[in-house]
C-alpha positions in Angstrom: 0.0 0.0 0.0 1.6 3.3 -1.1 -0.7 5.7 0.6 -1.1 5.3 4.3 -4.1 6.2 6.4 -3.1 9.4 8.2 -3.9 9.7 11.9 -3.6 12.7 14.3 -3.0 12.0 18.0 -4.4 14.5 20.4 -3.2 13.5 23.9 -1.7 15.5 26.7 0.1 12.7 28.4 3.1 12.6 26.2 4.4 9.2 27.3 1.0 7.7 26.2 1.0 9.7 23.0 4.5 8.5 22.1 3.6 4.9 22.7 0.5 5.3 20.5 2.6 6.8 17.8 5.0 3.9 17.9 2.2 1.4 17.7 0.5 3.2 14.8 3.8 3.2 12.8 4.2 -0.5 13.5 0.7 -1.1 12.2 1.5 0.8 8.9 -0.3 4.0 9.6 1.1 7.5 9.2 1.1 9.8 12.2 0.5 13.4 11.0 1.3 14.8 14.5 1.1 14.6 18.3 -0.5 17.6 20.0 -1.4 18.0 23.6 -4.2 20.7 23.3 -7.5 21.0 21.5 -6.5 24.5 20.2 -3.4 23.1 18.6 -5.3 20.2 17.1 -7.7 22.6 15.3 -4.7 24.5 13.9 -3.0 21.3 12.8 -6.2 20.1 11.0 -6.4 23.3 9.0 -2.9 22.7 7.6 -2.7 19.0 7.4 -6.1 17.3 7.7 -5.8 13.6 8.8 -8.0 10.7 7.9 -8.8 9.9 11.6 -8.3 11.7 14.9 -7.4 9.8 18.1 -8.7 12.3 20.7 -8.3 12.2 24.5 -11.6 13.2 26.1 -10.0 14.8 29.2 -7.7 17.3 27.6 -6.3 20.1 29.7 -6.6 23.6 28.4 -9.5 25.7 27.2 -11.1 22.9 25.2 -11.6 19.4 26.3 -11.7 16.5 23.8 -15.4 16.8 23.2 -15.4 20.5 22.7 -12.4 20.1 20.3 -14.5 17.6 18.3 -17.4 19.9 18.1 -15.3 22.8 16.9 -13.6 20.6 14.3 -16.9 19.3 13.0 -18.0 22.9 12.0 -15.5 22.8 9.2 -14.3 19.1 8.7 -15.9 15.7 8.6 -13.1 13.7 10.1 -13.8 10.4 12.0 -13.0 10.7 15.7 -12.0 7.9 18.1 -12.0 8.9 21.7 -9.3 7.9 24.2 -10.4 7.8 27.8 -9.2 6.6 31.2 -12.7 6.7 32.6 -15.9 8.3 31.3 -18.9 9.0 33.4 -22.5 9.2 32.0 -22.4 13.0 31.6 -19.2 12.9 29.5 -20.5 9.9 27.6 -23.7 11.6 26.7 -21.8 14.7 25.7 -19.5 12.7 23.6 -22.3 10.8 21.8 -23.5 14.1 20.3 -20.3 14.3 18.2 -21.0 10.8 16.7 -17.6 9.2 17.5 -16.5 6.1 15.6 -15.3 4.5 18.8 -14.0 4.7 22.4 -10.7 3.2 23.5 -10.4 2.7 27.2 -7.0 3.3 28.8 -4.8 1.3 29.3 -5.3 -0.4 25.9 -3.5 -3.0 23.9 -2.1 -2.6 20.4 -4.9 -4.9 19.1 -7.6 -2.6 20.6 -6.1 0.3 18.7 -5.8 -1.7 15.4 -9.4 -2.9 15.6 -10.8 0.5 16.4 -9.0 2.0 13.4 -9.9 -0.8 11.0 -13.6 -0.7 12.1 -13.6 3.1 11.6 -12.2 2.7 8.0 -14.8 0.0 7.3 -17.7 2.1 8.7 -16.6 5.1 6.6 -16.6 2.8 3.5 -20.0 1.3 4.3 -21.6 4.7 4.9 -20.2 6.1 1.7 -18.8 8.9 3.9 -17.6 12.1 2.2 -14.4 12.1 4.3 -12.4 12.3 1.1 -9.0 12.0 2.8 -9.6 8.4 3.7 -8.1 5.9 1.3 -11.1 5.9 -0.9 -10.6 5.6 -4.7 -13.3 7.6 -6.6 -15.7 6.4 -3.9 -15.5 3.0 -5.6 -13.0 1.1 -3.4 -11.1 1.3 -0.2 -8.0 -0.9 0.3 -7.0 -2.3 3.7 -4.1 -4.7 4.4 -6.1 -7.9 3.8 -9.2 -6.8 1.9 -10.8 -4.3 -0.5 -14.2 -2.7 -0.1 -15.7 -2.2 -3.5 -18.9 -0.4 -4.5 -21.4 -2.9 -5.8 -25.1 -2.2 -6.4 -25.0 0.9 -4.2 -23.3 -0.8 -1.3 -19.7 -1.4 -0.3 -18.8 -5.1 -0.5 -15.8 -6.7 1.2 -13.5 -8.7 -1.1 -10.7 -10.6 0.6 -7.4 -10.1 -1.1 -6.6 -13.8 -1.0 -9.8 -14.4 -3.1 -8.8 -12.0 -5.9 -7.5 -13.9 -9.0 -6.5 -11.0 -11.3 -7.6 -7.5 -12.4 -8.1 -6.5 -16.0 -8.0 -3.0 -17.5 -11.0 -1.8 -19.6 -10.0 1.7 -20.7 -10.6 3.9 -17.6 -12.1 1.0 -15.7 -10.8 -2.0 -13.8 -12.5 -5.3 -13.6 -11.7 -7.4 -10.5 -12.1 -11.1 -11.0 -12.4 -12.9 -7.7 -13.2 -16.6 -6.9 -17.0 -15.8 -6.7 -17.8 -12.6 -8.5 -16.6 -9.8 -10.8 -16.5 -6.1 -9.8 -16.1 -3.1 -12.1 -14.3 0.0 -10.7 -14.1 3.5 -12.1 -10.3 3.8 -12.0 -7.3 3.1 -14.2 -5.2 0.0 -13.8 -2.2 2.3 -13.1 -4.0 3.8 -10.1 -5.0 0.3 -8.9 -1.5 -0.9 -9.2 -0.2 2.0 -7.0 -2.7 1.2 -4.3 -2.6 -2.6 -4.1 -0.2 -4.2 -1.6 2.8 -5.2 -3.7 3.6 -8.4 -1.8 0.4 -9.9 -3.2 0.1 -8.4 -6.6 2.2 -7.8 -9.7 1.4 -6.0 -13.0 2.6 -8.4 -15.7 1.0 -6.6 -18.7 -0.4 -3.2 -19.6 -3.9 -4.7 -19.1 -3.4 -7.1 -16.2 -2.5 -7.2 -12.6 -2.3 -10.7 -11.0 -2.5 -12.1 -7.5 0.8 -14.0 -7.3 -0.6 -16.6 -4.9 -3.3 -17.6 -7.5 -1.0 -18.6 -10.3 -1.7 -22.2 -11.6 0.8 -22.3 -14.4 3.8 -20.3 -15.8 4.5 -20.6 -19.5 7.1 -18.8 -21.6 4.8 -16.0 -22.7 1.8 -16.4 -20.4 0.6 -17.4 -17.0 -2.6 -19.2 -16.2 -5.0 -18.2 -13.3 -8.4 -19.9 -13.0 -8.2 -21.2 -16.6 -7.5 -17.7 -17.9 -4.3 -17.4 -20.0 -2.7 -14.0 -19.3 0.2 -12.7 -21.4 3.5 -11.8 -19.8 6.6 -10.3 -21.2 10.0 -12.0 -20.8 11.4 -9.3 -18.4 8.3 -9.4 -16.2 8.4 -13.2 -16.3 11.9 -13.1 -14.8 10.7 -10.6 -12.1 7.8 -12.9 -11.3 10.1 -15.9 -10.9 12.3 -13.9 -8.6 9.3 -12.9 -6.5 8.1 -16.5 -6.3 11.6 -17.6 -5.1 11.4 -15.1 -2.2 7.9 -16.2 -1.0 
Protein backbone atom coordinates (compact mmCIF):
# COMPACT_ATOMS: atom_id res chain seq x y z
CA UNK A 1 0.00 0.00 0.00
CA UNK A 2 1.63 3.25 -1.06
CA UNK A 3 -0.75 5.74 0.57
CA UNK A 4 -1.08 5.27 4.31
CA UNK A 5 -4.08 6.21 6.43
CA UNK A 6 -3.12 9.44 8.22
CA UNK A 7 -3.86 9.75 11.94
CA UNK A 8 -3.58 12.72 14.30
CA UNK A 9 -2.98 11.97 18.00
CA UNK A 10 -4.44 14.53 20.44
CA UNK A 11 -3.23 13.47 23.88
CA UNK A 12 -1.73 15.54 26.72
CA UNK A 13 0.09 12.66 28.41
CA UNK A 14 3.15 12.58 26.20
CA UNK A 15 4.39 9.15 27.27
CA UNK A 16 1.05 7.66 26.24
CA UNK A 17 1.03 9.70 23.01
CA UNK A 18 4.54 8.53 22.08
CA UNK A 19 3.58 4.91 22.73
CA UNK A 20 0.47 5.27 20.54
CA UNK A 21 2.57 6.82 17.77
CA UNK A 22 5.02 3.92 17.88
CA UNK A 23 2.19 1.38 17.70
CA UNK A 24 0.54 3.18 14.77
CA UNK A 25 3.80 3.21 12.83
CA UNK A 26 4.24 -0.51 13.48
CA UNK A 27 0.70 -1.09 12.16
CA UNK A 28 1.53 0.76 8.95
CA UNK A 29 -0.32 4.03 9.58
CA UNK A 30 1.10 7.53 9.17
CA UNK A 31 1.05 9.82 12.22
CA UNK A 32 0.54 13.42 11.05
CA UNK A 33 1.28 14.84 14.48
CA UNK A 34 1.09 14.57 18.26
CA UNK A 35 -0.51 17.58 19.97
CA UNK A 36 -1.45 18.03 23.65
CA UNK A 37 -4.17 20.68 23.35
CA UNK A 38 -7.45 21.00 21.48
CA UNK A 39 -6.54 24.45 20.19
CA UNK A 40 -3.37 23.06 18.63
CA UNK A 41 -5.33 20.19 17.10
CA UNK A 42 -7.66 22.64 15.32
CA UNK A 43 -4.69 24.53 13.86
CA UNK A 44 -3.04 21.25 12.78
CA UNK A 45 -6.21 20.11 11.00
CA UNK A 46 -6.38 23.33 8.98
CA UNK A 47 -2.86 22.73 7.63
CA UNK A 48 -2.70 18.95 7.39
CA UNK A 49 -6.10 17.26 7.67
CA UNK A 50 -5.76 13.65 8.84
CA UNK A 51 -8.04 10.74 7.92
CA UNK A 52 -8.76 9.86 11.56
CA UNK A 53 -8.30 11.66 14.88
CA UNK A 54 -7.42 9.81 18.10
CA UNK A 55 -8.71 12.28 20.69
CA UNK A 56 -8.35 12.19 24.47
CA UNK A 57 -11.65 13.21 26.09
CA UNK A 58 -10.04 14.77 29.18
CA UNK A 59 -7.70 17.27 27.56
CA UNK A 60 -6.31 20.10 29.67
CA UNK A 61 -6.55 23.63 28.34
CA UNK A 62 -9.46 25.75 27.18
CA UNK A 63 -11.06 22.92 25.18
CA UNK A 64 -11.57 19.36 26.33
CA UNK A 65 -11.70 16.55 23.76
CA UNK A 66 -15.45 16.76 23.20
CA UNK A 67 -15.36 20.54 22.69
CA UNK A 68 -12.43 20.07 20.30
CA UNK A 69 -14.45 17.55 18.25
CA UNK A 70 -17.44 19.91 18.14
CA UNK A 71 -15.27 22.80 16.93
CA UNK A 72 -13.57 20.60 14.32
CA UNK A 73 -16.90 19.33 12.98
CA UNK A 74 -17.97 22.85 12.03
CA UNK A 75 -15.45 22.77 9.16
CA UNK A 76 -14.30 19.15 8.72
CA UNK A 77 -15.88 15.71 8.57
CA UNK A 78 -13.07 13.64 10.08
CA UNK A 79 -13.80 10.42 12.01
CA UNK A 80 -13.04 10.67 15.74
CA UNK A 81 -12.02 7.86 18.06
CA UNK A 82 -12.01 8.93 21.71
CA UNK A 83 -9.32 7.88 24.18
CA UNK A 84 -10.40 7.80 27.80
CA UNK A 85 -9.17 6.56 31.17
CA UNK A 86 -12.70 6.69 32.55
CA UNK A 87 -15.87 8.30 31.31
CA UNK A 88 -18.94 9.01 33.41
CA UNK A 89 -22.49 9.19 32.04
CA UNK A 90 -22.38 12.96 31.65
CA UNK A 91 -19.19 12.86 29.55
CA UNK A 92 -20.45 9.88 27.57
CA UNK A 93 -23.73 11.61 26.71
CA UNK A 94 -21.84 14.74 25.66
CA UNK A 95 -19.47 12.65 23.55
CA UNK A 96 -22.33 10.83 21.78
CA UNK A 97 -23.50 14.13 20.27
CA UNK A 98 -20.26 14.27 18.25
CA UNK A 99 -20.97 10.81 16.71
CA UNK A 100 -17.59 9.22 17.46
CA UNK A 101 -16.52 6.08 15.62
CA UNK A 102 -15.31 4.47 18.83
CA UNK A 103 -14.02 4.68 22.38
CA UNK A 104 -10.72 3.16 23.47
CA UNK A 105 -10.38 2.73 27.23
CA UNK A 106 -6.95 3.32 28.76
CA UNK A 107 -4.83 1.32 29.30
CA UNK A 108 -5.31 -0.40 25.95
CA UNK A 109 -3.48 -3.00 23.90
CA UNK A 110 -2.12 -2.62 20.38
CA UNK A 111 -4.89 -4.93 19.11
CA UNK A 112 -7.56 -2.63 20.60
CA UNK A 113 -6.05 0.28 18.68
CA UNK A 114 -5.79 -1.70 15.45
CA UNK A 115 -9.38 -2.95 15.62
CA UNK A 116 -10.81 0.48 16.41
CA UNK A 117 -9.03 2.03 13.42
CA UNK A 118 -9.92 -0.79 10.99
CA UNK A 119 -13.57 -0.67 12.10
CA UNK A 120 -13.58 3.09 11.57
CA UNK A 121 -12.21 2.72 8.03
CA UNK A 122 -14.80 0.00 7.31
CA UNK A 123 -17.66 2.11 8.70
CA UNK A 124 -16.64 5.09 6.59
CA UNK A 125 -16.61 2.84 3.53
CA UNK A 126 -20.00 1.29 4.25
CA UNK A 127 -21.59 4.66 4.92
CA UNK A 128 -20.19 6.14 1.73
CA UNK A 129 -18.78 8.92 3.88
CA UNK A 130 -17.57 12.08 2.15
CA UNK A 131 -14.43 12.06 4.30
CA UNK A 132 -12.43 12.31 1.11
CA UNK A 133 -9.02 12.04 2.79
CA UNK A 134 -9.64 8.41 3.65
CA UNK A 135 -8.05 5.94 1.30
CA UNK A 136 -11.10 5.94 -0.95
CA UNK A 137 -10.64 5.59 -4.68
CA UNK A 138 -13.28 7.57 -6.59
CA UNK A 139 -15.72 6.38 -3.89
CA UNK A 140 -15.54 2.97 -5.56
CA UNK A 141 -13.05 1.14 -3.38
CA UNK A 142 -11.14 1.26 -0.16
CA UNK A 143 -8.04 -0.85 0.32
CA UNK A 144 -6.99 -2.33 3.66
CA UNK A 145 -4.11 -4.69 4.41
CA UNK A 146 -6.11 -7.88 3.84
CA UNK A 147 -9.22 -6.84 1.90
CA UNK A 148 -10.76 -4.35 -0.50
CA UNK A 149 -14.16 -2.72 -0.08
CA UNK A 150 -15.65 -2.17 -3.54
CA UNK A 151 -18.88 -0.44 -4.49
CA UNK A 152 -21.40 -2.94 -5.84
CA UNK A 153 -25.12 -2.19 -6.36
CA UNK A 154 -24.96 0.94 -4.16
CA UNK A 155 -23.29 -0.82 -1.25
CA UNK A 156 -19.67 -1.41 -0.25
CA UNK A 157 -18.79 -5.11 -0.47
CA UNK A 158 -15.79 -6.69 1.22
CA UNK A 159 -13.51 -8.71 -1.08
CA UNK A 160 -10.69 -10.63 0.61
CA UNK A 161 -7.35 -10.06 -1.12
CA UNK A 162 -6.61 -13.79 -1.00
CA UNK A 163 -9.77 -14.42 -3.11
CA UNK A 164 -8.82 -12.03 -5.93
CA UNK A 165 -7.54 -13.86 -9.01
CA UNK A 166 -6.55 -11.00 -11.31
CA UNK A 167 -7.56 -7.50 -12.39
CA UNK A 168 -8.06 -6.50 -16.02
CA UNK A 169 -8.05 -3.00 -17.51
CA UNK A 170 -10.99 -1.77 -19.57
CA UNK A 171 -10.02 1.74 -20.67
CA UNK A 172 -10.61 3.92 -17.57
CA UNK A 173 -12.15 1.03 -15.66
CA UNK A 174 -10.80 -1.99 -13.81
CA UNK A 175 -12.55 -5.32 -13.60
CA UNK A 176 -11.70 -7.40 -10.52
CA UNK A 177 -12.08 -11.14 -11.00
CA UNK A 178 -12.45 -12.92 -7.65
CA UNK A 179 -13.23 -16.56 -6.93
CA UNK A 180 -16.95 -15.82 -6.71
CA UNK A 181 -17.77 -12.57 -8.53
CA UNK A 182 -16.62 -9.79 -10.82
CA UNK A 183 -16.53 -6.12 -9.84
CA UNK A 184 -16.13 -3.09 -12.10
CA UNK A 185 -14.35 -0.03 -10.66
CA UNK A 186 -14.13 3.47 -12.09
CA UNK A 187 -10.34 3.80 -12.00
CA UNK A 188 -7.35 3.05 -14.17
CA UNK A 189 -5.18 -0.02 -13.83
CA UNK A 190 -2.22 2.27 -13.08
CA UNK A 191 -4.02 3.78 -10.09
CA UNK A 192 -5.05 0.34 -8.89
CA UNK A 193 -1.48 -0.91 -9.20
CA UNK A 194 -0.22 1.96 -7.03
CA UNK A 195 -2.75 1.21 -4.29
CA UNK A 196 -2.58 -2.58 -4.06
CA UNK A 197 -0.16 -4.24 -1.59
CA UNK A 198 2.85 -5.18 -3.71
CA UNK A 199 3.63 -8.35 -1.77
CA UNK A 200 0.44 -9.92 -3.18
CA UNK A 201 0.11 -8.36 -6.63
CA UNK A 202 2.22 -7.79 -9.73
CA UNK A 203 1.37 -5.99 -12.96
CA UNK A 204 2.57 -8.36 -15.69
CA UNK A 205 1.02 -6.65 -18.71
CA UNK A 206 -0.38 -3.22 -19.57
CA UNK A 207 -3.86 -4.70 -19.13
CA UNK A 208 -3.41 -7.14 -16.24
CA UNK A 209 -2.48 -7.25 -12.56
CA UNK A 210 -2.31 -10.71 -11.03
CA UNK A 211 -2.51 -12.12 -7.52
CA UNK A 212 0.78 -14.02 -7.30
CA UNK A 213 -0.61 -16.65 -4.93
CA UNK A 214 -3.33 -17.61 -7.45
CA UNK A 215 -1.00 -18.64 -10.31
CA UNK A 216 -1.73 -22.16 -11.61
CA UNK A 217 0.85 -22.32 -14.41
CA UNK A 218 3.76 -20.29 -15.80
CA UNK A 219 4.54 -20.59 -19.50
CA UNK A 220 7.14 -18.84 -21.64
CA UNK A 221 4.84 -16.01 -22.68
CA UNK A 222 1.81 -16.40 -20.44
CA UNK A 223 0.61 -17.43 -17.01
CA UNK A 224 -2.62 -19.23 -16.15
CA UNK A 225 -4.96 -18.25 -13.33
CA UNK A 226 -8.35 -19.91 -13.01
CA UNK A 227 -8.25 -21.25 -16.59
CA UNK A 228 -7.48 -17.73 -17.89
CA UNK A 229 -4.29 -17.37 -19.95
CA UNK A 230 -2.72 -13.97 -19.29
CA UNK A 231 0.17 -12.67 -21.43
CA UNK A 232 3.46 -11.81 -19.76
CA UNK A 233 6.64 -10.29 -21.18
CA UNK A 234 10.04 -11.96 -20.81
CA UNK A 235 11.39 -9.29 -18.43
CA UNK A 236 8.32 -9.44 -16.20
CA UNK A 237 8.40 -13.24 -16.28
CA UNK A 238 11.91 -13.08 -14.83
CA UNK A 239 10.73 -10.64 -12.14
CA UNK A 240 7.80 -12.92 -11.33
CA UNK A 241 10.10 -15.92 -10.93
CA UNK A 242 12.34 -13.92 -8.59
CA UNK A 243 9.31 -12.91 -6.53
CA UNK A 244 8.12 -16.51 -6.31
CA UNK A 245 11.55 -17.61 -5.08
CA UNK A 246 11.37 -15.15 -2.19
CA UNK A 247 7.90 -16.17 -1.03
